[in-house]
Kinemage of the C-alpha trace (Angstrom):
@kinemage 1
@onewidth
@group {chain A} dominant
@subgroup {mainchain}
@vectorlist {calphas} color= white
{ca met a 1} P 106.198 73.171 102.933
{ca lys a 2} L 104.939 74.715 99.547
{ca ser a 3} L 107.506 76.815 97.559
{ca ala a 4} L 106.686 79.732 95.108
{ca leu a 5} L 108.764 81.314 92.386
{ca ile a 6} L 107.692 85.251 91.850
{ca val a 7} L 109.298 86.833 88.967
{ca gly a 8} L 109.047 90.434 89.559
{ca ile a 9} L 109.393 90.272 93.368
{ca thr a 10} L 110.373 94.092 93.754
{ca gly a 11} L 106.821 95.916 92.548
{ca gln a 12} L 104.189 96.524 94.063
{ca thr a 13} L 102.098 93.287 93.142
{ca gly a 14} L 105.102 91.195 94.182
{ca ala a 15} L 105.804 92.509 96.927
{ca phe a 16} L 102.133 92.074 98.333
{ca leu a 17} L 102.045 88.509 96.868
{ca ser a 18} L 105.241 87.812 99.007
{ca arg a 19} L 102.823 88.849 101.927
{ca glu a 20} L 100.077 86.769 101.150
{ca leu a 21} L 102.027 83.656 100.491
{ca leu a 22} L 104.030 83.814 103.429
{ca ser a 23} L 100.808 83.960 105.568
{ca his a 24} L 99.900 80.763 104.088
{ca gly a 25} L 103.046 79.147 104.936
{ca tyr a 26} L 104.815 79.318 101.653
{ca ser a 27} L 108.907 79.768 101.001
{ca val a 28} L 109.112 82.340 98.404
{ca val a 29} L 111.859 83.143 96.227
{ca gly a 30} L 111.607 86.247 93.883
{ca thr a 31} L 113.358 87.499 90.867
{ca ser a 32} L 114.371 91.352 90.047
{ca arg a 33} L 116.869 92.215 86.938
{ca asp a 34} L 118.697 94.146 89.621
{ca trp a 35} L 117.830 93.626 93.516
{ca ser a 36} L 119.927 95.796 94.710
{ca glu a 37} L 118.903 97.557 98.244
{ca ser a 38} L 117.425 100.426 96.532
{ca asn a 39} L 114.680 98.292 94.681
{ca leu a 40} L 113.448 96.843 97.769
{ca trp a 41} L 111.894 99.761 99.550
{ca arg a 42} L 108.458 97.720 98.874
{ca leu a 43} L 109.732 94.636 100.541
{ca arg a 44} L 111.004 96.670 103.783
{ca gln a 45} L 107.675 98.817 104.040
{ca leu a 46} L 106.061 95.351 104.285
{ca gly a 47} L 108.560 93.947 106.678
{ca leu a 48} L 109.222 90.920 104.322
{ca arg a 49} L 113.175 91.795 103.404
{ca asp a 50} L 114.483 88.535 105.293
{ca asp a 51} L 111.742 86.781 104.840
{ca val a 52} L 111.856 86.012 101.095
{ca glu a 53} L 115.287 84.875 99.158
{ca leu a 54} L 115.998 87.169 96.254
{ca leu a 55} L 117.697 86.306 93.027
{ca ser a 56} L 118.889 88.050 90.278
{ca leu a 57} L 117.607 86.915 86.829
{ca ser a 58} L 117.796 88.581 83.371
{ca leu a 59} L 114.437 87.647 81.804
{ca his a 60} L 116.302 87.602 78.112
{ca asp a 61} L 118.780 84.462 79.337
{ca tyr a 62} L 117.037 81.283 78.889
{ca ala a 63} L 119.697 79.049 79.728
{ca ala a 64} L 118.997 81.100 83.555
{ca ile a 65} L 115.248 80.478 83.400
{ca asp a 66} L 116.031 76.781 82.762
{ca gln a 67} L 118.263 76.163 85.526
{ca leu a 68} L 116.481 78.310 87.886
{ca leu a 69} L 113.345 76.590 87.376
{ca glu a 70} L 115.188 72.784 87.299
{ca ser a 71} L 116.992 73.719 90.461
{ca arg a 72} L 114.271 75.435 92.637
{ca ala a 73} L 111.198 73.412 90.835
{ca pro a 74} L 108.535 75.850 92.576
{ca asp a 75} L 104.921 74.317 93.012
{ca glu a 76} L 103.935 77.926 91.985
{ca ile a 77} L 104.977 80.405 89.480
{ca tyr a 78} L 104.171 83.931 89.364
{ca tyr a 79} L 104.988 85.967 86.039
{ca leu a 80} L 104.682 89.938 87.106
{ca ala a 81} L 107.687 91.042 85.698
{ca gly a 82} L 107.791 93.934 82.966
{ca pro a 83} L 107.250 97.498 82.674
{ca ser a 84} L 103.540 98.481 83.291
{ca ser a 85} L 103.604 102.205 82.154
{ca val a 86} L 100.991 102.366 79.283
{ca ala a 87} L 101.893 106.001 78.635
{ca ala a 88} L 106.117 104.789 78.246
{ca ser a 89} L 104.835 102.304 76.062
{ca phe a 90} L 104.254 105.102 73.347
{ca arg a 91} L 107.404 106.307 73.707
{ca glu a 92} L 109.150 102.972 73.152
{ca pro a 93} L 106.941 100.228 71.688
{ca ser a 94} L 109.125 97.928 70.880
{ca thr a 95} L 110.727 97.443 74.063
{ca ser a 96} L 107.036 96.706 75.335
{ca met a 97} L 106.972 93.346 73.067
{ca asp a 98} L 110.618 92.703 73.702
{ca gln a 99} L 110.330 93.113 77.570
{ca ile a 100} L 106.787 92.036 78.464
{ca tyr a 101} L 105.838 89.041 75.711
{ca gln a 102} L 109.676 87.629 75.355
{ca pro a 103} L 110.143 86.588 78.567
{ca val a 104} L 106.916 84.646 79.087
{ca leu a 105} L 106.987 82.620 75.962
{ca ser a 106} L 110.542 81.531 77.653
{ca phe a 107} L 109.052 80.513 80.701
{ca leu a 108} L 106.343 78.791 78.711
{ca glu a 109} L 109.176 76.590 76.635
{ca val a 110} L 111.092 75.679 79.388
{ca leu a 111} L 108.263 74.741 81.534
{ca arg a 112} L 106.882 72.497 78.195
{ca lys a 113} L 110.499 70.839 77.556
{ca ser a 114} L 111.027 69.695 81.275
{ca gly a 115} L 107.536 68.495 81.301
{ca ser a 116} L 107.017 70.374 84.543
{ca arg a 117} L 103.405 70.441 86.365
{ca ser a 118} L 104.082 73.858 88.667
{ca ser a 119} L 101.648 76.103 87.923
{ca phe a 120} L 102.072 79.291 85.984
{ca val a 121} L 99.987 82.377 86.700
{ca asn a 122} L 100.481 85.111 83.989
{ca ala a 123} L 99.613 88.529 85.217
{ca ala a 124} L 97.496 90.193 82.125
{ca ser a 125} L 95.606 93.180 82.003
{ca thr a 126} L 92.616 94.626 80.714
{ca asp a 127} L 94.530 96.563 78.444
{ca cys a 128} L 94.209 93.482 76.656
{ca phe a 129} L 90.414 94.501 75.811
{ca gly a 130} L 91.218 98.006 74.639
{ca asn a 131} L 88.359 100.408 73.985
{ca gln a 132} L 85.019 99.112 74.299
{ca pro a 133} L 82.400 101.390 75.614
{ca gly a 134} L 79.230 100.092 76.835
{ca ile a 135} L 80.348 96.336 76.941
{ca thr a 136} L 81.194 94.181 80.299
{ca leu a 137} L 83.965 92.386 79.598
{ca asp a 138} L 84.391 89.135 80.872
{ca glu a 139} L 86.750 86.006 79.897
{ca his a 140} L 84.880 85.474 76.942
{ca ser a 141} L 84.874 89.374 75.300
{ca pro a 142} L 87.301 90.080 72.250
{ca leu a 143} L 90.793 91.294 72.978
{ca met a 144} L 91.493 94.436 71.182
{ca pro a 145} L 94.339 96.396 72.474
{ca val a 146} L 94.797 100.112 71.585
{ca ser a 147} L 98.508 100.405 73.191
{ca pro a 148} L 101.919 98.985 72.644
{ca tyr a 149} L 101.907 98.018 76.128
{ca gly a 150} L 98.487 96.283 75.667
{ca thr a 151} L 99.320 94.617 72.722
{ca ala a 152} L 102.447 93.190 74.362
{ca lys a 153} L 100.132 91.847 77.328
{ca thr a 154} L 98.051 90.568 74.709
{ca ala a 155} L 100.337 88.678 73.182
{ca ala a 156} L 101.883 86.990 76.213
{ca tyr a 157} L 97.847 86.311 77.353
{ca trp a 158} L 97.750 83.931 74.046
{ca ala a 159} L 100.942 82.017 74.332
{ca thr a 160} L 100.203 81.414 78.325
{ca lys a 161} L 96.470 80.090 76.729
{ca asn a 162} L 97.894 78.390 73.603
{ca tyr a 163} L 100.486 76.668 75.673
{ca arg a 164} L 97.863 75.697 77.953
{ca glu a 165} L 95.579 74.221 75.593
{ca gly a 166} L 98.161 72.597 73.354
{ca phe a 167} L 101.321 71.503 75.317
{ca gln a 168} L 98.840 70.831 78.749
{ca leu a 169} L 100.961 73.209 81.037
{ca arg a 170} L 99.061 74.209 84.060
{ca ala a 171} L 99.453 77.971 82.749
{ca ala a 172} L 96.948 80.714 83.423
{ca asn a 173} L 96.169 84.200 82.449
{ca ala a 174} L 94.737 86.583 85.571
{ca ile a 175} L 93.493 89.596 83.684
{ca leu a 176} L 93.876 92.335 86.259
{ca thr a 177} L 92.360 95.433 86.584
{ca asn a 178} L 94.175 99.044 88.334
{ca his a 179} L 95.033 98.363 91.542
{ca glu a 180} L 96.475 100.449 94.075
{ca ser a 181} L 98.381 101.109 97.196
{ca pro a 182} L 100.742 103.406 98.677
{ca leu a 183} L 103.711 101.206 97.158
{ca arg a 184} L 102.182 101.982 93.569
{ca gly a 185} L 105.209 103.588 91.475
{ca pro a 186} L 105.069 107.594 91.626
{ca glu a 187} L 104.617 107.363 88.060
{ca phe a 188} L 100.890 106.248 88.128
{ca val a 189} L 98.141 108.677 87.795
{ca thr a 190} L 96.616 107.783 91.375
{ca gln a 191} L 99.821 108.518 93.137
{ca lys a 192} L 100.069 111.660 91.727
{ca ile a 193} L 96.620 112.691 92.274
{ca val a 194} L 97.099 111.604 95.860
{ca ser a 195} L 100.275 112.771 96.627
{ca gly a 196} L 99.586 116.359 94.712
{ca leu a 197} L 96.644 117.022 96.513
{ca arg a 198} L 98.456 116.370 99.804
{ca ala a 199} L 100.863 119.100 98.714
{ca val a 200} L 98.084 121.195 97.773
{ca lys a 201} L 96.741 120.825 101.405
{ca glu a 202} L 100.207 120.980 102.757
{ca lys a 203} L 100.681 124.373 100.656
{ca thr a 204} L 103.517 123.299 99.056
{ca gln a 205} L 101.589 123.496 95.480
{ca thr a 206} L 98.848 125.347 94.296
{ca his a 207} L 96.784 122.738 92.078
{ca ile a 208} L 97.571 119.644 90.013
{ca ala a 209} L 97.279 119.114 86.110
{ca leu a 210} L 95.499 115.827 84.842
{ca gly a 211} L 94.548 115.075 81.764
{ca asn a 212} L 91.342 113.132 80.485
{ca thr a 213} L 89.657 112.518 84.217
{ca gln a 214} L 86.481 111.180 82.031
{ca ile a 215} L 87.986 107.354 81.583
{ca val a 216} L 86.401 104.747 83.616
{ca arg a 217} L 88.068 102.454 85.621
{ca asp a 218} L 87.481 99.363 87.920
{ca trp a 219} L 89.789 100.103 91.074
{ca leu a 220} L 91.418 97.276 93.100
{ca trp a 221} L 93.158 97.182 96.360
{ca ala a 222} L 96.718 95.478 95.600
{ca gly a 223} L 96.730 93.108 98.792
{ca asp a 224} L 92.928 92.019 97.350
{ca val a 225} L 94.730 91.077 93.841
{ca ala a 226} L 97.459 89.253 95.745
{ca arg a 227} L 94.712 87.332 97.047
{ca ala a 228} L 93.398 86.495 93.895
{ca leu a 229} L 96.622 85.691 92.162
{ca his a 230} L 97.139 83.118 95.358
{ca leu a 231} L 94.055 81.314 94.805
{ca met a 232} L 94.744 81.083 91.091
{ca gly a 233} L 97.823 79.551 91.640
{ca ser a 234} L 97.341 77.205 94.166
{ca ser a 235} L 93.703 76.061 92.677
{ca ala a 236} L 93.070 72.876 90.796
{ca ala a 237} L 91.103 74.554 88.081
{ca thr a 238} L 93.880 75.978 85.818
{ca glu a 239} L 91.779 78.853 84.143
{ca asp a 240} L 91.710 82.297 83.360
{ca phe a 241} L 90.010 84.779 85.022
{ca val a 242} L 88.894 88.325 84.954
{ca val a 243} L 90.031 89.908 88.457
{ca gly a 244} L 87.962 93.031 89.033
{ca ser a 245} L 85.098 94.325 91.395
{ca gly a 246} L 82.405 94.846 88.961
{ca thr a 247} L 82.292 98.519 90.109
{ca ser a 248} L 83.316 101.180 87.611
{ca ser a 249} L 83.847 104.867 88.319
{ca thr a 250} L 85.477 107.883 86.445
{ca leu a 251} L 88.910 109.325 87.030
{ca met a 252} L 87.553 112.690 88.491
{ca asp a 253} L 85.376 110.223 90.605
{ca phe a 254} L 88.379 109.240 92.166
{ca thr a 255} L 89.848 112.790 92.234
{ca gln a 256} L 86.909 114.062 93.962
{ca arg a 257} L 87.087 111.790 96.631
{ca val a 258} L 90.722 112.493 97.670
{ca cys a 259} L 89.721 116.144 97.706
{ca asp a 260} L 86.490 115.427 99.679
{ca lys a 261} L 88.624 113.453 102.449
{ca leu a 262} L 91.301 116.198 101.911
{ca gly a 263} L 88.592 119.238 102.184
{ca leu a 264} L 89.566 120.788 98.986
{ca asp a 265} L 87.477 122.144 96.519
{ca ser a 266} L 88.639 120.465 93.187
{ca asp a 267} L 87.288 123.083 91.062
{ca glu a 268} L 90.057 125.240 92.537
{ca val a 269} L 93.122 122.825 92.828
{ca val a 270} L 92.508 120.744 89.407
{ca arg a 271} L 93.222 121.568 86.005
{ca his a 272} L 92.908 119.766 82.971
{ca his a 273} L 95.915 119.873 79.965
{ca glu a 274} L 95.251 118.302 76.906
{ca thr a 275} L 98.774 117.957 76.175
{ca leu a 276} L 98.577 115.291 79.066
{ca his a 277} L 95.895 113.140 76.910
{ca arg a 278} L 97.486 109.963 75.434
{ca pro a 279} L 97.467 109.214 71.681
{ca gln a 280} L 94.987 106.235 72.058
{ca glu a 281} L 93.020 106.034 75.041
{ca ile a 282} L 90.907 103.512 76.607
{ca met a 283} L 87.621 105.378 77.961
{ca ser a 284} L 85.886 103.026 79.877
{ca ile a 285} L 86.308 99.406 81.639
{ca his a 286} L 83.765 97.585 82.795
{ca leu a 287} L 84.033 94.030 84.359
{ca asn a 288} L 81.973 91.057 85.245
{ca pro a 289} L 84.029 88.952 87.801
{ca thr a 290} L 81.504 86.325 88.401
{ca lys a 291} L 83.584 83.665 87.198
{ca ile a 292} L 86.633 84.220 90.222
{ca arg a 293} L 83.801 84.939 92.593
{ca ser a 294} L 82.033 81.516 91.883
{ca thr a 295} L 84.901 79.210 91.008
{ca leu a 296} L 87.495 80.423 93.405
{ca gly a 297} L 85.555 81.971 96.073
{ca trp a 298} L 87.210 85.735 95.650
{ca glu a 299} L 85.723 88.698 96.848
{ca pro a 300} L 87.661 92.168 97.153
{ca ser a 301} L 87.833 93.879 100.731
{ca leu a 302} L 87.953 97.145 99.358
{ca gly a 303} L 85.535 99.422 97.331
{ca leu a 304} L 87.053 102.556 95.750
{ca glu a 305} L 86.385 104.697 99.150
{ca gly a 306} L 88.305 102.463 101.156
{ca ile a 307} L 91.114 102.335 98.842
{ca val a 308} L 91.171 105.973 98.880
{ca asp a 309} L 91.227 105.999 102.544
{ca arg a 310} L 94.069 103.938 102.746
{ca leu a 311} L 95.981 105.717 100.010
{ca ile a 312} L 95.386 109.101 102.018
{ca ala a 313} L 96.595 107.383 105.626
{ca arg a 314} L 99.330 105.508 103.771
{ca asp a 315} L 98.296 102.335 105.393
{ca ile a 316} L 99.363 99.062 104.004
{ca ser a 317} L 98.468 96.976 106.916
{ca pro a 318} L 96.694 93.438 105.641
C-alpha cells in the first residue's frame, strides 16, 4: 500500500486530495497546526474523518518535521499548507513569507539531508506570474509577482526547483489556478458571490458588493486539482506543471452565471465599490495547460458552468 503525507490536510484542497488518494488505495496521514474538531468540517463533509490519520505539526519546528518524515517515510508528500488569501497578505506581508516560504524550505532541507526518495509536490500559484496581460502563461513564463502572497509563493517555487535540480530531489511545483468547491472558505470572493446571491434570492439581503469584476481568471473544480496533484506525486516525471483549463473568464462572467442560475438581474443586485479593490491586482490570467495534458493525461472534468452549478447546489460528489 502506498502512503501519502498531506501537509495542510484540513483545507479545501487537502480534503479533496485525501478523497482522491484514498480512492486509489493509499494510506493517508495529514498534518495541521491545530486539528481540533472545529477545523475538520471539510473532511467530515466528504465522509473522511475516520479514514485519515491526523497529526499536529508546527511548520516552524525543523526537528518535528525531521522526526515525522523519518518515522513515516511517506511515498508521496503534498505541501498545501500556509495562508491562501492574497488580500490578507497586503495587511501582513511579512507573515506571508514566514508561513509560506520558510516551511517549504525546511521540508526540502530534511529531504536533502536524509537522502529521501519521497516525491514532494509543492502547491505553487498562478499569482507567481503576476500581471502579464495578453500573455498565455506556461511553465516557461517569467515569474513577476505583484503581491506579498505571490512573492512568498514564488520564493517557495524557486526553492523547490533549485532543490530538484541542485540536489536531485523528487520535488515538483504544481502551479495552481483558482479552484472552487462548496468547501472553499467563506472569505474568498466566489463564495461571497454565491452565498450573497443566494441570500438575495431568499430575500434576506438586497444586494452584494464587489470590487473589480473585470479581472480575468481560469477557474477549476477543486476535485480536478486533486487529480492533477496525485498524478504529479505518483509520476516518474518529476517536473513543474501549470494546472489550468486553458479557458479564462471575468469575475463578472462568473457572477452573471450565478445570477442567471438563480433568476436574478445582475444590474439590480450587484453593486461595485472601489474601496474593495486591492492595492495591486492581477488583471488577467490566461494559461496553457498543454504540458500536463500531454505528459500526465490530465483533463478538467468541469468547465465554469459546471462549477457554478455545483457551487449553487452545494454538490461535493466525485
